[in-house]
PyMOL Python script that loads the backbone (N, CA, C, O; Angstrom):
from pymol import cmd

cmd.read_pdbstr("""\
ATOM      1  N   MET A   1       2.183  83.612 205.578  1.00  0.00           N
ATOM      2  CA  MET A   1       2.734  82.794 204.526  1.00  0.00           C
ATOM      3  C   MET A   1       2.896  81.369 205.048  1.00  0.00           C
ATOM      4  O   MET A   1       3.505  81.159 206.097  1.00  0.00           O
ATOM      5  N   THR A   2       2.375  80.424 204.347  1.00  0.00           N
ATOM      6  CA  THR A   2       2.441  79.020 204.733  1.00  0.00           C
ATOM      7  C   THR A   2       3.746  78.398 204.243  1.00  0.00           C
ATOM      8  O   THR A   2       4.150  78.581 203.095  1.00  0.00           O
ATOM      9  N   THR A   3       4.388  77.664 205.137  1.00  0.00           N
ATOM     10  CA  THR A   3       5.584  76.908 204.780  1.00  0.00           C
ATOM     11  C   THR A   3       5.211  75.440 204.769  1.00  0.00           C
ATOM     12  O   THR A   3       4.642  74.940 205.740  1.00  0.00           O
ATOM     13  N   LYS A   4       5.524  74.737 203.683  1.00  0.00           N
ATOM     14  CA  LYS A   4       5.199  73.321 203.546  1.00  0.00           C
ATOM     15  C   LYS A   4       6.479  72.507 203.442  1.00  0.00           C
ATOM     16  O   LYS A   4       7.410  72.867 202.722  1.00  0.00           O
ATOM     17  N   ILE A   5       6.502  71.392 204.185  1.00  0.00           N
ATOM     18  CA  ILE A   5       7.604  70.446 204.101  1.00  0.00           C
ATOM     19  C   ILE A   5       6.993  69.099 203.758  1.00  0.00           C
ATOM     20  O   ILE A   5       6.234  68.538 204.548  1.00  0.00           O
ATOM     21  N   ARG A   6       7.319  68.580 202.588  1.00  0.00           N
ATOM     22  CA  ARG A   6       6.732  67.324 202.119  1.00  0.00           C
ATOM     23  C   ARG A   6       7.531  66.131 202.637  1.00  0.00           C
ATOM     24  O   ARG A   6       8.762  66.118 202.610  1.00  0.00           O
ATOM     25  N   PHE A   7       6.789  65.129 203.109  1.00  0.00           N
ATOM     26  CA  PHE A   7       7.342  63.856 203.554  1.00  0.00           C
ATOM     27  C   PHE A   7       6.615  62.746 202.807  1.00  0.00           C
ATOM     28  O   PHE A   7       5.544  62.984 202.250  1.00  0.00           O
ATOM     29  N   PRO A   8       7.175  61.535 202.782  1.00  0.00           N
ATOM     30  CA  PRO A   8       6.518  60.445 202.048  1.00  0.00           C
ATOM     31  C   PRO A   8       5.083  60.157 202.520  1.00  0.00           C
ATOM     32  O   PRO A   8       4.251  59.753 201.708  1.00  0.00           O
ATOM     33  N   ARG A   9       4.782  60.350 203.788  1.00  0.00           N
ATOM     34  CA  ARG A   9       3.450  60.017 204.309  1.00  0.00           C
ATOM     35  C   ARG A   9       2.557  61.218 204.550  1.00  0.00           C
ATOM     36  O   ARG A   9       1.470  61.071 205.109  1.00  0.00           O
ATOM     37  N   GLY A  10       2.991  62.413 204.140  1.00  0.00           N
ATOM     38  CA  GLY A  10       2.150  63.581 204.325  1.00  0.00           C
ATOM     39  C   GLY A  10       2.920  64.883 204.191  1.00  0.00           C
ATOM     40  O   GLY A  10       4.048  64.914 203.699  1.00  0.00           O
ATOM     41  N   VAL A  11       2.276  65.969 204.648  1.00  0.00           N
ATOM     42  CA  VAL A  11       2.865  67.302 204.541  1.00  0.00           C
ATOM     43  C   VAL A  11       2.785  67.990 205.892  1.00  0.00           C
ATOM     44  O   VAL A  11       1.727  68.003 206.521  1.00  0.00           O
ATOM     45  N   LEU A  12       3.893  68.562 206.344  1.00  0.00           N
ATOM     46  CA  LEU A  12       3.950  69.360 207.556  1.00  0.00           C
ATOM     47  C   LEU A  12       3.844  70.818 207.129  1.00  0.00           C
ATOM     48  O   LEU A  12       4.619  71.283 206.292  1.00  0.00           O
ATOM     49  N   LYS A  13       2.877  71.544 207.709  1.00  0.00           N
ATOM     50  CA  LYS A  13       2.676  72.936 207.327  1.00  0.00           C
ATOM     51  C   LYS A  13       2.808  73.840 208.542  1.00  0.00           C
ATOM     52  O   LYS A  13       2.366  73.483 209.634  1.00  0.00           O
ATOM     53  N   VAL A  14       3.413  75.007 208.360  1.00  0.00           N
ATOM     54  CA  VAL A  14       3.541  76.011 209.412  1.00  0.00           C
ATOM     55  C   VAL A  14       2.776  77.237 208.947  1.00  0.00           C
ATOM     56  O   VAL A  14       3.055  77.788 207.882  1.00  0.00           O
ATOM     57  N   LYS A  15       1.789  77.668 209.767  1.00  0.00           N
ATOM     58  CA  LYS A  15       0.907  78.768 209.375  1.00  0.00           C
ATOM     59  C   LYS A  15       0.633  79.681 210.556  1.00  0.00           C
ATOM     60  O   LYS A  15       0.938  79.346 211.701  1.00  0.00           O
ATOM     61  N   GLN A  16       0.051  80.844 210.265  1.00  0.00           N
ATOM     62  CA  GLN A  16      -0.490  81.704 211.303  1.00  0.00           C
ATOM     63  C   GLN A  16      -1.982  81.442 211.406  1.00  0.00           C
ATOM     64  O   GLN A  16      -2.561  80.819 210.516  1.00  0.00           O
ATOM     65  N   ARG A  17      -2.617  81.910 212.483  1.00  0.00           N
ATOM     66  CA  ARG A  17      -4.021  81.595 212.754  1.00  0.00           C
ATOM     67  C   ARG A  17      -4.948  81.951 211.593  1.00  0.00           C
ATOM     68  O   ARG A  17      -5.836  81.162 211.268  1.00  0.00           O
ATOM     69  N   HIS A  18      -4.776  83.091 210.968  1.00  0.00           N
ATOM     70  CA  HIS A  18      -5.685  83.513 209.892  1.00  0.00           C
ATOM     71  C   HIS A  18      -5.555  82.649 208.634  1.00  0.00           C
ATOM     72  O   HIS A  18      -6.396  82.737 207.739  1.00  0.00           O
ATOM     73  N   GLU A  19      -4.514  81.818 208.557  1.00  0.00           N
ATOM     74  CA  GLU A  19      -4.313  80.955 207.393  1.00  0.00           C
ATOM     75  C   GLU A  19      -4.869  79.551 207.579  1.00  0.00           C
ATOM     76  O   GLU A  19      -4.872  78.762 206.634  1.00  0.00           O
ATOM     77  N   LEU A  20      -5.345  79.221 208.789  1.00  0.00           N
ATOM     78  CA  LEU A  20      -5.834  77.868 209.053  1.00  0.00           C
ATOM     79  C   LEU A  20      -7.106  77.582 208.267  1.00  0.00           C
ATOM     80  O   LEU A  20      -7.940  78.463 208.061  1.00  0.00           O
ATOM     81  N   ARG A  21      -7.238  76.332 207.835  1.00  0.00           N
ATOM     82  CA  ARG A  21      -8.412  75.888 207.083  1.00  0.00           C
ATOM     83  C   ARG A  21      -9.453  75.303 208.036  1.00  0.00           C
ATOM     84  O   ARG A  21      -9.172  75.079 209.213  1.00  0.00           O
ATOM     85  N   ARG A  22     -10.644  75.060 207.519  1.00  0.00           N
ATOM     86  CA  ARG A  22     -11.750  74.565 208.345  1.00  0.00           C
ATOM     87  C   ARG A  22     -11.385  73.268 209.070  1.00  0.00           C
ATOM     88  O   ARG A  22     -11.650  73.133 210.264  1.00  0.00           O
ATOM     89  N   ARG A  23     -10.786  72.324 208.363  1.00  0.00           N
ATOM     90  CA  ARG A  23     -10.406  71.043 208.988  1.00  0.00           C
ATOM     91  C   ARG A  23      -9.395  71.237 210.101  1.00  0.00           C
ATOM     92  O   ARG A  23      -9.407  70.499 211.086  1.00  0.00           O
ATOM     93  N   GLU A  24      -8.522  72.220 209.956  1.00  0.00           N
ATOM     94  CA  GLU A  24      -7.524  72.497 210.987  1.00  0.00           C
ATOM     95  C   GLU A  24      -8.188  73.126 212.209  1.00  0.00           C
ATOM     96  O   GLU A  24      -7.829  72.798 213.340  1.00  0.00           O
ATOM     97  N   HIS A  25      -9.152  74.027 212.001  1.00  0.00           N
ATOM     98  CA  HIS A  25      -9.897  74.630 213.108  1.00  0.00           C
ATOM     99  C   HIS A  25     -10.714  73.585 213.856  1.00  0.00           C
ATOM    100  O   HIS A  25     -10.790  73.621 215.084  1.00  0.00           O
ATOM    101  N   LYS A  26     -11.319  72.663 213.133  1.00  0.00           N
ATOM    102  CA  LYS A  26     -12.166  71.639 213.740  1.00  0.00           C
ATOM    103  C   LYS A  26     -11.372  70.535 214.433  1.00  0.00           C
ATOM    104  O   LYS A  26     -11.935  69.769 215.215  1.00  0.00           O
ATOM    105  N   GLY A  27     -10.080  70.446 214.159  1.00  0.00           N
ATOM    106  CA  GLY A  27      -9.255  69.418 214.767  1.00  0.00           C
ATOM    107  C   GLY A  27      -9.277  68.095 214.033  1.00  0.00           C
ATOM    108  O   GLY A  27      -8.941  67.063 214.613  1.00  0.00           O
ATOM    109  N   GLU A  28      -9.669  68.104 212.757  1.00  0.00           N
ATOM    110  CA  GLU A  28      -9.695  66.865 211.964  1.00  0.00           C
ATOM    111  C   GLU A  28      -8.285  66.412 211.572  1.00  0.00           C
ATOM    112  O   GLU A  28      -8.071  65.248 211.233  1.00  0.00           O
ATOM    113  N   VAL A  29      -7.341  67.331 211.622  1.00  0.00           N
ATOM    114  CA  VAL A  29      -5.936  66.987 211.409  1.00  0.00           C
ATOM    115  C   VAL A  29      -5.166  67.485 212.636  1.00  0.00           C
ATOM    116  O   VAL A  29      -5.592  68.449 213.272  1.00  0.00           O
ATOM    117  N   PRO A  30      -4.042  66.850 212.980  1.00  0.00           N
ATOM    118  CA  PRO A  30      -3.279  67.285 214.153  1.00  0.00           C
ATOM    119  C   PRO A  30      -2.752  68.714 213.988  1.00  0.00           C
ATOM    120  O   PRO A  30      -2.207  69.069 212.943  1.00  0.00           O
ATOM    121  N   VAL A  31      -2.924  69.530 215.041  1.00  0.00           N
ATOM    122  CA  VAL A  31      -2.471  70.925 215.034  1.00  0.00           C
ATOM    123  C   VAL A  31      -1.774  71.213 216.362  1.00  0.00           C
ATOM    124  O   VAL A  31      -2.296  70.883 217.426  1.00  0.00           O
ATOM    125  N   TRP A  32      -0.597  71.827 216.296  1.00  0.00           N
ATOM    126  CA  TRP A  32       0.127  72.240 217.493  1.00  0.00           C
ATOM    127  C   TRP A  32       0.418  73.725 217.375  1.00  0.00           C
ATOM    128  O   TRP A  32       0.747  74.213 216.294  1.00  0.00           O
ATOM    129  N   GLN A  33       0.299  74.449 218.490  1.00  0.00           N
ATOM    130  CA  GLN A  33       0.550  75.886 218.483  1.00  0.00           C
ATOM    131  C   GLN A  33       1.873  76.177 219.176  1.00  0.00           C
ATOM    132  O   GLN A  33       2.134  75.686 220.274  1.00  0.00           O
ATOM    133  N   PHE A  34       2.711  76.988 218.514  1.00  0.00           N
ATOM    134  CA  PHE A  34       3.978  77.442 219.055  1.00  0.00           C
ATOM    135  C   PHE A  34       4.005  78.955 218.920  1.00  0.00           C
ATOM    136  O   PHE A  34       4.359  79.486 217.867  1.00  0.00           O
ATOM    137  N   GLY A  35       3.627  79.651 219.993  1.00  0.00           N
ATOM    138  CA  GLY A  35       3.542  81.105 219.938  1.00  0.00           C
ATOM    139  C   GLY A  35       2.445  81.522 218.975  1.00  0.00           C
ATOM    140  O   GLY A  35       1.300  81.096 219.124  1.00  0.00           O
ATOM    141  N   LYS A  36       2.775  82.347 217.991  1.00  0.00           N
ATOM    142  CA  LYS A  36       1.759  82.787 217.030  1.00  0.00           C
ATOM    143  C   LYS A  36       1.677  81.892 215.802  1.00  0.00           C
ATOM    144  O   LYS A  36       0.915  82.180 214.880  1.00  0.00           O
ATOM    145  N   TYR A  37       2.454  80.807 215.775  1.00  0.00           N
ATOM    146  CA  TYR A  37       2.453  79.901 214.635  1.00  0.00           C
ATOM    147  C   TYR A  37       1.779  78.579 214.977  1.00  0.00           C
ATOM    148  O   TYR A  37       1.816  78.122 216.120  1.00  0.00           O
ATOM    149  N   PHE A  38       1.165  77.977 213.970  1.00  0.00           N
ATOM    150  CA  PHE A  38       0.507  76.691 214.102  1.00  0.00           C
ATOM    151  C   PHE A  38       1.188  75.710 213.168  1.00  0.00           C
ATOM    152  O   PHE A  38       1.435  76.020 212.002  1.00  0.00           O
ATOM    153  N   VAL A  39       1.492  74.525 213.681  1.00  0.00           N
ATOM    154  CA  VAL A  39       2.092  73.462 212.886  1.00  0.00           C
ATOM    155  C   VAL A  39       1.006  72.417 212.674  1.00  0.00           C
ATOM    156  O   VAL A  39       0.430  71.913 213.638  1.00  0.00           O
ATOM    157  N   THR A  40       0.723  72.088 211.414  1.00  0.00           N
ATOM    158  CA  THR A  40      -0.310  71.109 211.101  1.00  0.00           C
ATOM    159  C   THR A  40       0.302  69.956 210.324  1.00  0.00           C
ATOM    160  O   THR A  40       1.259  70.131 209.569  1.00  0.00           O
ATOM    161  N   TRP A  41      -0.270  68.773 210.522  1.00  0.00           N
ATOM    162  CA  TRP A  41       0.178  67.584 209.804  1.00  0.00           C
ATOM    163  C   TRP A  41      -0.963  67.078 208.951  1.00  0.00           C
ATOM    164  O   TRP A  41      -2.017  66.713 209.471  1.00  0.00           O
ATOM    165  N   TRP A  42      -0.761  67.054 207.644  1.00  0.00           N
ATOM    166  CA  TRP A  42      -1.752  66.528 206.695  1.00  0.00           C
ATOM    167  C   TRP A  42      -1.248  65.199 206.159  1.00  0.00           C
ATOM    168  O   TRP A  42      -0.415  65.177 205.253  1.00  0.00           O
ATOM    169  N   PRO A  43      -1.743  64.078 206.708  1.00  0.00           N
ATOM    170  CA  PRO A  43      -1.341  62.780 206.161  1.00  0.00           C
ATOM    171  C   PRO A  43      -1.752  62.653 204.707  1.00  0.00           C
ATOM    172  O   PRO A  43      -2.731  63.268 204.284  1.00  0.00           O
ATOM    173  N   SER A  44      -1.021  61.869 203.941  1.00  0.00           N
ATOM    174  CA  SER A  44      -1.339  61.711 202.526  1.00  0.00           C
ATOM    175  C   SER A  44      -2.660  60.974 202.324  1.00  0.00           C
ATOM    176  O   SER A  44      -3.192  60.976 201.213  1.00  0.00           O
ATOM    177  N   THR A  45      -3.205  60.342 203.368  1.00  0.00           N
ATOM    178  CA  THR A  45      -4.493  59.638 203.261  1.00  0.00           C
ATOM    179  C   THR A  45      -5.676  60.591 203.309  1.00  0.00           C
ATOM    180  O   THR A  45      -6.788  60.201 202.955  1.00  0.00           O
ATOM    181  N   ILE A  46      -5.462  61.849 203.744  1.00  0.00           N
ATOM    182  CA  ILE A  46      -6.526  62.856 203.792  1.00  0.00           C
ATOM    183  C   ILE A  46      -6.341  63.797 202.602  1.00  0.00           C
ATOM    184  O   ILE A  46      -5.271  64.387 202.455  1.00  0.00           O
ATOM    185  N   PRO A  47      -7.358  63.950 201.749  1.00  0.00           N
ATOM    186  CA  PRO A  47      -7.211  64.880 200.613  1.00  0.00           C
ATOM    187  C   PRO A  47      -7.169  66.333 201.080  1.00  0.00           C
ATOM    188  O   PRO A  47      -7.808  66.684 202.072  1.00  0.00           O
ATOM    189  N   ASP A  48      -6.422  67.178 200.371  1.00  0.00           N
ATOM    190  CA  ASP A  48      -6.378  68.621 200.675  1.00  0.00           C
ATOM    191  C   ASP A  48      -7.730  69.165 200.406  1.00  0.00           C
ATOM    192  O   ASP A  48      -7.961  70.361 200.584  1.00  0.00           O
TER     193      ASP A  48
END
""", "prot")
cmd.dss("prot")
cmd.show_as("cartoon", "prot")
cmd.util.cbc("prot")
cmd.orient("prot")
């Protein structure tokens, strides 16, 4: 289950590995791993 936290300049998302999108796998957006969870930052300048 993805958790989203909206900020004025983007969205912080917390996901598990099977929920990651292609851009997150490729490293086009910042991704940090904490145990089995991944934290991704989607700036508002990058379309979903």
